[in-house]
DSSP file (Angstrom, degrees, kcal/mol; ACC not computed):
  #  RESIDUE AA STRUCTURE BP1 BP2  ACC     N-H-->O    O-->H-N    N-H-->O    O-->H-N    TCO  KAPPA ALPHA  PHI   PSI    X-CA   Y-CA   Z-CA
    1    1 A X              0   0    0      0, 0.0     2,-0.3     0, 0.0    22,-0.2   0.000 360.0 360.0 360.0 138.1   -9.5   11.1    8.2
    2    2 A X        -     0   0    0      2,-0.1    25,-0.0     1,-0.1    22,-0.0  -0.712 360.0-118.8-102.0 157.7   -7.5    8.9    5.8
    3    3 A X  S    S+     0   0    0     -2,-0.3    16,-3.1    83,-0.2     2,-0.4   0.647  98.5  50.2 -73.4 -12.5   -9.0    5.9    4.0
    4    4 A X  E     +A   18   0A   0     14,-0.2     2,-0.4    82,-0.1    14,-0.2  -0.986  62.8 176.9-126.5 134.8   -6.5    3.5    5.7
    5    5 A X  E     -A   17   0A   0     12,-1.6    12,-1.8    -2,-0.4     2,-0.7  -1.000  26.6-135.2-134.7 135.3   -5.8    3.2    9.3
    6    6 A X  E     -A   16   0A   0     -2,-0.4     2,-0.3    10,-0.2    10,-0.2  -0.814  34.7-178.7 -88.5 117.8   -3.5    0.8   11.0
    7    7 A X  E     -A   15   0A   0      8,-2.8     8,-2.5    -2,-0.7     2,-0.4  -0.837  27.7-113.5-118.7 154.6   -5.4   -0.5   14.0
    8    8 A X  E     -A   14   0A   0     -2,-0.3     6,-0.2     6,-0.2     5,-0.1  -0.723  26.0-142.0 -88.1 132.2   -4.4   -2.9   16.8
    9    9 A X    >   -     0   0    0      4,-3.4     3,-2.4    -2,-0.4    58,-0.0  -0.358  38.6 -92.3 -79.9 170.6   -6.3   -6.2   16.9
   10   10 A X  T 3  S+     0   0    0      1,-0.3    -1,-0.1     2,-0.1    -2,-0.0   0.823 129.9  57.2 -54.7 -30.3   -7.2   -7.7   20.3
   11   11 A X  T 3  S-     0   0    0      2,-0.1    -1,-0.3    56,-0.1     3,-0.1   0.557 121.7-108.9 -77.7  -7.1   -3.9   -9.7   20.1
   12   12 A X  S <  S+     0   0    0     -3,-2.4    -2,-0.1     1,-0.3     2,-0.1   0.277  76.5 126.7 102.1 -10.9   -2.0   -6.4   19.7
   13   13 A X        -     0   0    0     -5,-0.1    -4,-3.4     1,-0.1    -1,-0.3  -0.438  61.4-112.4 -80.5 155.6   -1.0   -6.7   16.0
   14   14 A X  E     +A    8   0A   0     -6,-0.2     2,-0.3    -2,-0.1    -6,-0.2  -0.616  36.8 178.1 -83.3 146.4   -1.7   -3.9   13.5
   15   15 A X  E     -A    7   0A   0     -8,-2.5    -8,-2.8    -2,-0.3     2,-0.4  -0.958  32.2-100.0-141.5 162.3   -4.2   -4.6   10.8
   16   16 A X  E     -A    6   0A   0     -2,-0.3     2,-0.5   -10,-0.2   -10,-0.2  -0.648  29.7-170.1 -85.6 135.4   -5.6   -2.5    7.9
   17   17 A X  E     -A    5   0A   0    -12,-1.8   -12,-1.6    -2,-0.4     2,-0.4  -0.982  15.0-144.0-123.7 118.7   -9.0   -0.9    8.3
   18   18 A X  E     -A    4   0A   0     -2,-0.5     2,-0.3   -14,-0.2   -14,-0.2  -0.684  22.4-172.0 -83.1 130.7  -10.4    0.7    5.2
   19   19 A X        -     0   0    0    -16,-3.1     2,-0.7    -2,-0.4    -2,-0.0  -0.833  25.4-126.2-119.7 157.1  -12.4    3.8    6.0
   20   20 A X        -     0   0    0     -2,-0.3     2,-0.2    69,-0.1    69,-0.1  -0.908  30.9-160.2-105.5 109.2  -14.6    6.0    3.9
   21   21 A X        -     0   0    0     -2,-0.7     4,-0.1     2,-0.1   -19,-0.1  -0.498  20.3-134.3 -86.3 156.0  -13.4    9.5    4.1
   22   22 A X  S    S+     0   0    0     -2,-0.2     2,-0.3     2,-0.1    -1,-0.1   0.903  92.5  52.5 -75.2 -43.0  -15.5   12.5    3.3
   23   23 A X  S    S-     0   0    0    -22,-0.2     2,-0.3     1,-0.1    -2,-0.1  -0.686 104.8 -95.1 -92.9 147.8  -12.8   14.3    1.3
   24   24 A X        +     0   0    0     -2,-0.3     2,-0.3    64,-0.1    -2,-0.1  -0.452  57.4 167.1 -62.1 122.5  -11.0   12.4   -1.5
   25   25 A X        -     0   0    0     -2,-0.3    63,-2.4    -4,-0.1     2,-0.4  -0.932  22.7-151.3-135.6 160.4   -7.8   11.0   -0.1
   26   26 A X  E     -B   87   0B   0     29,-0.4    31,-2.7    -2,-0.3     2,-0.4  -0.997   6.2-167.8-136.8 137.6   -5.3    8.5   -1.2
   27   27 A X  E     -Bc  86  57B   0     59,-2.5    59,-3.1    -2,-0.4     2,-0.6  -0.981  11.0-153.0-125.1 137.3   -3.0    6.1    0.7
   28   28 A X  E     -Bc  85  58B   0     29,-3.1    31,-2.8    -2,-0.4     2,-0.5  -0.958  20.1-165.7-106.3 121.3   -0.1    4.1   -0.6
   29   29 A X  E     -Bc  84  59B   0     55,-2.4    55,-2.4    -2,-0.6     2,-0.6  -0.925   9.1-163.8-114.0 127.9    0.3    1.0    1.6
   30   30 A X  E     -Bc  83  60B   0     29,-2.5    31,-2.6    -2,-0.5     2,-0.6  -0.954   5.3-159.0-110.8 119.4    3.4   -1.2    1.5
   31   31 A X  E     +Bc  82  61B   0     51,-3.4    51,-2.0    -2,-0.6    50,-0.7  -0.872  29.8 162.6 -95.2 124.2    3.1   -4.7    3.0
   32   32 A X  E     - c   0  62B   0     29,-2.3    31,-3.4    -2,-0.6    32,-0.6  -0.811  37.6-135.6-136.9 170.5    6.6   -5.9    4.0
   33   33 A X    >   -     0   0    0     -2,-0.3     3,-1.6    29,-0.2     6,-0.2  -0.999  21.2-134.5-129.6 134.4    8.5   -8.4    6.0
   34   34 A X  T 3  S+     0   0    0     -2,-0.4    -1,-0.1     1,-0.3     6,-0.0   0.781 106.1  50.5 -60.1 -28.0   11.6   -7.3    8.0
   35   35 A X  T 3  S+     0   0    0      4,-0.0     2,-0.5    -3,-0.0    -1,-0.3   0.555  85.3 109.4 -85.1  -8.9   13.6  -10.3    6.8
   36   36 A X    <>  -     0   0    0     -3,-1.6     4,-2.2     1,-0.2     5,-0.2  -0.571  55.2-158.3 -79.8 119.8   12.8   -9.7    3.1
   37   37 A X  H  > S+     0   0    0     -2,-0.5     4,-2.0     1,-0.2     5,-0.2   0.903  95.4  52.3 -61.1 -43.2   15.7   -8.5    1.0
   38   38 A X  H  > S+     0   0    0      1,-0.2     4,-1.9     2,-0.2    -1,-0.2   0.874 109.0  50.9 -62.6 -36.8   13.4   -7.1   -1.6
   39   39 A X  H  > S+     0   0    0      2,-0.2     4,-1.9     1,-0.2    -1,-0.2   0.914 109.0  50.4 -65.4 -43.2   11.5   -5.2    1.0
   40   40 A X  H  X S+     0   0    0     -4,-2.2     4,-0.6     1,-0.2    -2,-0.2   0.846 112.1  47.8 -65.7 -32.9   14.7   -3.7    2.4
   41   41 A X  H  X S+     0   0    0     -4,-2.0     4,-0.6     1,-0.2    -1,-0.2   0.832 113.4  48.8 -72.4 -32.9   15.7   -2.6   -1.1
   42   42 A X  H  X S+     0   0    0     -4,-1.9     4,-2.8    -5,-0.2    -2,-0.2   0.760  92.0  80.4 -77.4 -26.1   12.2   -1.1   -1.6
   43   43 A X  H  X S+     0   0    0     -4,-1.9     4,-2.2     1,-0.2     5,-0.2   0.897  94.3  42.8 -53.6 -51.8   12.2    0.8    1.6
   44   44 A X  H  X S+     0   0    0     -4,-0.6     4,-2.2     1,-0.2    -1,-0.2   0.860 114.5  52.5 -66.1 -31.2   14.3    3.8    0.5
   45   45 A X  H  X S+     0   0    0     -4,-0.6     4,-2.5     2,-0.2    -2,-0.2   0.923 109.2  50.0 -65.0 -43.9   12.4    3.9   -2.8
   46   46 A X  H  X S+     0   0    0     -4,-2.8     4,-2.0     1,-0.2    -2,-0.2   0.918 112.5  46.3 -59.0 -46.6    9.2    4.0   -0.9
   47   47 A X  H  X S+     0   0    0     -4,-2.2     4,-1.6    -5,-0.2    -1,-0.2   0.864 112.2  50.2 -69.5 -35.5   10.4    6.9    1.3
   48   48 A X  H  X S+     0   0    0     -4,-2.2     4,-1.7     2,-0.2    -2,-0.2   0.914 110.9  49.1 -67.4 -42.1   11.7    8.9   -1.6
   49   49 A X  H  X S+     0   0    0     -4,-2.5     4,-1.5     1,-0.2    -2,-0.2   0.883 107.6  56.0 -62.5 -37.5    8.5    8.5   -3.5
   50   50 A X  H  < S+     0   0    0     -4,-2.0    -1,-0.2     1,-0.2    -2,-0.2   0.881 106.4  49.9 -62.5 -38.1    6.6    9.6   -0.3
   51   51 A X  H  < S+     0   0    0     -4,-1.6     3,-0.5     1,-0.2    -1,-0.2   0.867 110.8  50.3 -66.2 -35.3    8.7   12.8   -0.3
   52   52 A X  H  < S+     0   0    0     -4,-1.7     2,-0.3     1,-0.3    -2,-0.2   0.749 119.2  35.9 -75.6 -23.8    7.8   13.4   -4.0
   53   53 A X    ><  +     0   0    0     -4,-1.5     3,-1.5    -5,-0.1    -1,-0.3  -0.606  65.2 160.3-129.2  70.7    4.1   12.9   -3.4
   54   54 A X  T 3   +     0   0    0     -3,-0.5    -1,-0.1     1,-0.3     4,-0.1   0.644  65.1  75.6 -71.1 -12.2    3.3   14.4    0.0
   55   55 A X  T 3  S+     0   0    0     -3,-0.1   -29,-0.4     2,-0.1     2,-0.3   0.660  88.8  72.5 -73.5 -13.1   -0.4   14.7   -0.8
   56   56 A X  S <  S-     0   0    0     -3,-1.5     2,-0.5    -6,-0.2   -29,-0.2  -0.680  86.9-120.7 -94.8 153.9   -0.8   10.9   -0.3
   57   57 A X  E     -c   27   0B   0    -31,-2.7   -29,-3.1    -2,-0.3     2,-0.5  -0.829  27.3-156.1 -87.5 133.0   -0.6    9.1    3.0
   58   58 A X  E     +c   28   0B   0     -2,-0.5     2,-0.3   -31,-0.2   -29,-0.2  -0.958  19.9 169.6-116.6 119.3    2.2    6.6    2.9
   59   59 A X  E     -c   29   0B   0    -31,-2.8   -29,-2.5    -2,-0.5     2,-0.4  -0.937  20.8-152.7-132.8 151.7    1.9    3.7    5.3
   60   60 A X  E     -c   30   0B   0     -2,-0.3     2,-0.4   -31,-0.2   -29,-0.2  -0.957   5.8-163.0-123.7 144.3    3.7    0.4    5.9
   61   61 A X  E     -c   31   0B   0    -31,-2.6   -29,-2.3    -2,-0.4     2,-1.0  -0.993  22.6-127.9-129.3 125.8    2.3   -2.8    7.4
   62   62 A X  E >   -c   32   0B   0     -2,-0.4     3,-1.0   -31,-0.2   -29,-0.2  -0.610  22.7-173.8 -74.5 105.0    4.5   -5.6    8.7
   63   63 A X  T 3  S+     0   0    0    -31,-3.4   -30,-0.2    -2,-1.0    -1,-0.2   0.504  74.6  73.2 -78.4  -4.2    3.1   -8.7    7.0
   64   64 A X  T 3  S+     0   0    0    -32,-0.6     2,-0.5     3,-0.0    -1,-0.2   0.602  70.2 102.0 -86.0 -12.1    5.3  -11.0    9.0
   65   65 A X  S X  S-     0   0    0     -3,-1.0     3,-2.3     1,-0.2     4,-0.2  -0.623  71.4-141.3 -75.8 123.7    3.2  -10.5   12.1
   66   66 A X  G >  S+     0   0    0     -2,-0.5     3,-1.8     1,-0.3     4,-0.2   0.829  99.4  61.9 -54.7 -36.8    1.0  -13.6   12.5
   67   67 A X  G 3  S+     0   0    0      1,-0.3     3,-0.4     2,-0.1    -1,-0.3   0.668  95.8  62.2 -67.0 -15.1   -1.9  -11.5   13.8
   68   68 A X  G X> S+     0   0    0     -3,-2.3     4,-2.2     1,-0.2     3,-0.5   0.441  71.9 101.5 -89.1   0.3   -1.9   -9.7   10.4
   69   69 A X  H <> S+     0   0    0     -3,-1.8     4,-2.4     1,-0.2     5,-0.2   0.868  77.2  54.6 -54.9 -41.2   -2.7  -12.9    8.4
   70   70 A X  H 3> S+     0   0    0     -3,-0.4     4,-2.4    -4,-0.2    -1,-0.2   0.900 109.8  48.1 -60.5 -37.4   -6.5  -12.0    8.1
   71   71 A X  H <> S+     0   0    0     -3,-0.5     4,-2.4    -4,-0.2    -2,-0.2   0.911 109.9  51.7 -67.2 -41.8   -5.5   -8.6    6.5
   72   72 A X  H  X>S+     0   0    0     -4,-2.2     5,-2.8     1,-0.2     4,-0.6   0.896 111.9  47.2 -61.6 -39.9   -3.0  -10.4    4.2
   73   73 A X  H ><5S+     0   0    0     -4,-2.4     3,-0.7     3,-0.2    -2,-0.2   0.917 110.6  51.8 -66.4 -43.1   -5.8  -12.7    3.1
   74   74 A X  H 3<5S+     0   0    0     -4,-2.4    -2,-0.2     1,-0.3    -1,-0.2   0.891 116.6  39.5 -60.4 -40.3   -8.2   -9.9    2.6
   75   75 A X  H 3<5S-     0   0    0     -4,-2.4    -1,-0.3    -5,-0.1    -2,-0.2   0.472 109.8-125.1 -87.7  -3.0   -5.7   -8.0    0.4
   76   76 A X  T <<5 +     0   0    0     -3,-0.7     2,-0.5    -4,-0.6    -3,-0.2   0.904  42.9 176.2  58.6  45.5   -4.6  -11.3   -1.3
   77   77 A X      < +     0   0    0     -5,-2.8    -1,-0.2     1,-0.1     3,-0.1  -0.708  15.1 164.0 -82.5 125.0   -0.9  -10.7   -0.4
   78   78 A X        +     0   0    0     -2,-0.5     2,-0.3     1,-0.2    -1,-0.1   0.428  62.6  14.2-119.6  -4.3    1.2  -13.7   -1.6
   79   79 A X  S    S-     0   0    0    -48,-0.0     2,-0.3   -47,-0.0    -1,-0.2  -0.974  85.0 -68.4-161.3 170.5    4.7  -12.1   -1.4
   80   80 A X  S    S+     0   0    0     -2,-0.3   -42,-0.2     1,-0.2   -48,-0.2  -0.924  99.4  27.1-122.8 146.8    6.7   -9.2   -0.1
   81   81 A X  S    S+     0   0    0    -50,-0.7     2,-0.4    -2,-0.3   -49,-0.2   0.684  71.8 169.0 -77.2 153.1    6.8   -6.4   -0.8
   82   82 A X  E     -B   31   0B   0    -51,-2.0   -51,-3.4    -2,-0.1     2,-0.4  -0.999  13.8-162.6-126.6 129.3    3.3   -5.8   -2.0
   83   83 A X  E     -B   30   0B   0     -2,-0.4    13,-2.8    13,-0.4     2,-0.3  -0.873   5.5-171.3-116.3 146.3    2.1   -2.2   -2.5
   84   84 A X  E     -BD  29  95B   0    -55,-2.4   -55,-2.4    -2,-0.4     2,-0.5  -0.963  19.7-143.5-133.4 149.6   -1.4   -0.9   -2.9
   85   85 A X  E     -BD  28  94B   0      9,-2.7     9,-2.8    -2,-0.3     2,-0.5  -0.977  23.7-169.9-108.6 123.7   -3.1    2.4   -3.8
   86   86 A X  E     -B   27   0B   0    -59,-3.1   -59,-2.5    -2,-0.5     2,-0.4  -0.960   1.4-167.9-121.9 118.0   -6.2    2.9   -1.7
   87   87 A X  E >   -B   26   0B   0     -2,-0.5     3,-1.4     5,-0.3   -61,-0.2  -0.819  26.2-136.4-105.4 143.4   -8.6    5.7   -2.6
   88   88 A X  T 3  S+     0   0    0    -63,-2.4    -1,-0.1    -2,-0.4   -62,-0.1   0.752 106.6  58.2 -65.8 -22.3  -11.4    6.9   -0.4
   89   89 A X  T 3  S+     0   0    0    -64,-0.4     2,-0.4   -69,-0.1    -1,-0.2   0.488 104.9  55.5 -87.0  -2.6  -13.6    7.0   -3.5
   90   90 A X    <   -     0   0    0     -3,-1.4    -3,-0.2     1,-0.1    -1,-0.1  -0.995  63.8-152.7-134.2 134.3  -13.1    3.3   -4.3
   91   91 A X  S    S+     0   0    0     -2,-0.4     2,-0.6    -5,-0.1    -1,-0.1   0.610  79.9  76.9 -77.4 -10.0  -13.7    0.3   -2.2
   92   92 A X  S    S-     0   0    0     -5,-0.0    -5,-0.3     2,-0.0     2,-0.1  -0.889  76.2-136.6-110.2 119.1  -11.1   -1.8   -4.1
   93   93 A X        -     0   0    0     -2,-0.6     2,-0.5    -7,-0.1    -7,-0.2  -0.418  19.5-132.8 -65.6 145.4   -7.3   -1.3   -3.4
   94   94 A X  E     -D   85   0B   0     -9,-2.8    -9,-2.7    -2,-0.1     2,-0.3  -0.900  17.3-134.4-103.4 125.8   -5.2   -1.2   -6.6
   95   95 A X  E     -D   84   0B   0     -2,-0.5     2,-0.4   -11,-0.2   -11,-0.2  -0.599  15.6-124.4 -81.8 136.3   -2.1   -3.4   -6.5
   96   96 A X        +     0   0    0    -13,-2.8   -13,-0.4    -2,-0.3    -1,-0.1  -0.682  35.9 165.7 -78.8 126.9    1.2   -1.9   -7.8
   97   97 A X        +     0   0    0     -2,-0.4    -1,-0.1    19,-0.1     3,-0.1   0.164  39.2 107.6-127.1  15.6    2.7   -4.1  -10.5
   98   98 A X  S    S-     0   0    0      1,-0.2    22,-0.1     6,-0.1     2,-0.0  -0.183  80.3 -68.7 -87.3-178.3    5.3   -1.7  -11.9
   99   99 A X        -     0   0    0      1,-0.1     2,-2.2    24,-0.1    -1,-0.2  -0.357  52.1-106.6 -67.5 152.8    9.1   -1.7  -11.7
  100  100 A X  S    S+     0   0    0      4,-0.1     2,-0.3    -3,-0.1    -1,-0.1  -0.466  77.3 121.2 -84.4  70.0   10.5   -1.0   -8.2
  101  101 A X  S  > S-     0   0    0     -2,-2.2     4,-2.1     1,-0.1     5,-0.2  -0.888  72.8-118.3-127.6 159.6   11.7    2.5   -9.0
  102  102 A X  H  > S+     0   0    0     -2,-0.3     4,-2.7     1,-0.2     5,-0.2   0.943 114.7  50.8 -60.7 -47.7   11.0    5.9   -7.6
  103  103 A X  H  > S+     0   0    0      1,-0.2     4,-2.4     2,-0.2    -1,-0.2   0.908 111.0  47.4 -59.3 -43.8    9.5    7.1  -10.9
  104  104 A X  H  > S+     0   0    0      1,-0.2     4,-2.2     2,-0.2    -1,-0.2   0.892 113.5  47.8 -65.8 -38.9    7.2    4.2  -11.3
  105  105 A X  H  X S+     0   0    0     -4,-2.1     4,-2.4     2,-0.2    -2,-0.2   0.885 111.7  49.8 -70.1 -38.1    6.0    4.4   -7.7
  106  106 A X  H  X S+     0   0    0     -4,-2.7     4,-1.6     2,-0.2    -2,-0.2   0.916 111.3  49.7 -63.8 -43.3    5.4    8.2   -8.1
  107  107 A X  H  X S+     0   0    0     -4,-2.4     4,-0.8    -5,-0.2    -2,-0.2   0.915 111.9  48.3 -61.8 -42.9    3.5    7.6  -11.3
  108  108 A X  H >< S+     0   0    0     -4,-2.2     3,-0.6     1,-0.2    -2,-0.2   0.906 110.6  51.2 -62.0 -43.2    1.4    4.9   -9.5
  109  109 A X  H 3< S+     0   0    0     -4,-2.4    -1,-0.2     1,-0.2    -2,-0.2   0.795 117.1  39.0 -67.2 -28.2    0.7    7.2   -6.6
  110  110 A X  H 3< S+     0   0    0     -4,-1.6    -1,-0.2    -5,-0.1    -2,-0.2   0.445  87.4 120.0-103.5  -1.2   -0.5   10.0   -8.8
  111  111 A X    <<  -     0   0    0     -4,-0.8     2,-0.5    -3,-0.6     3,-0.1  -0.289  56.9-133.6 -65.1 148.6   -2.4    8.0  -11.4
  112  112 A X        -     0   0    0      1,-0.1    -1,-0.1     0, 0.0    -2,-0.1  -0.920  65.8 -22.6-110.4 126.5   -6.1    8.7  -11.8
  113  113 A X  S    S+     0   0    0     -2,-0.5     2,-0.3     1,-0.2    -1,-0.1   0.710  80.3 157.3  59.5  31.7   -8.8    6.1  -12.0
  114  114 A X        -     0   0    0     -3,-0.1     2,-0.2     4,-0.0    -1,-0.2  -0.693  34.4-138.6 -90.3 141.0   -6.8    3.1  -13.2
  115  115 A X     >  -     0   0    0     -2,-0.3     4,-2.1     1,-0.1     3,-0.2  -0.524  32.8-103.3 -84.2 163.7   -8.0   -0.4  -12.6
  116  116 A X  H  > S+     0   0    0      1,-0.2     4,-2.3     2,-0.2     5,-0.2   0.896 120.6  52.4 -57.4 -44.1   -5.5   -3.0  -11.5
  117  117 A X  H  > S+     0   0    0      1,-0.2     4,-2.4     2,-0.2    -1,-0.2   0.872 108.6  50.3 -62.6 -38.4   -5.3   -4.6  -15.0
  118  118 A X  H  > S+     0   0    0     -3,-0.2     4,-1.5     2,-0.2    -1,-0.2   0.913 111.0  48.2 -66.0 -42.5   -4.6   -1.2  -16.6
  119  119 A X  H  X S+     0   0    0     -4,-2.1     4,-0.7     1,-0.2    -2,-0.2   0.895 113.5  48.8 -64.1 -38.5   -1.8   -0.4  -14.2
  120  120 A X  H >< S+     0   0    0     -4,-2.3     3,-0.7    -5,-0.2    -2,-0.2   0.907 110.2  50.0 -67.7 -42.4   -0.3   -3.9  -14.8
  121  121 A X  H 3< S+     0   0    0     -4,-2.4    -1,-0.2     1,-0.2    -2,-0.2   0.785 103.6  60.1 -70.0 -26.9   -0.5   -3.7  -18.5
  122  122 A X  H 3<        0   0    0     -4,-1.5    -1,-0.2     1,-0.2    -2,-0.2   0.759 360.0 360.0 -73.6 -24.7    1.2   -0.3  -18.7
  123  123 A X    <<        0   0    0     -4,-0.7    -1,-0.2    -3,-0.7    -2,-0.2   0.426 360.0 360.0-101.9 360.0    4.5   -1.5  -17.0
């Protein structure tokens, strides 16, 4: 089991469900909008970082779907793309605030025990 699962709401849209896994697992979640230029530029970076860190689960959530608004509010998403690191050992997702590069995303995906403020201050 992974700590994040994309589930369909009654209206049919996907939303994030945080789960508590027995084994330590990590998910990198990218919230995007199909019309967003920055998201389209980030997409190949996201996939390259995923190849470099296969021990993480890499998932994308379409934030443009109206039914996903409760999830966007829960994660406090105010723009696209927004990326999170979600660990099964922590109830709080960590927001990525680094540069949009493969190296920065790989570093974020493999970082240990950082709070959001620490990750933000380092970049």
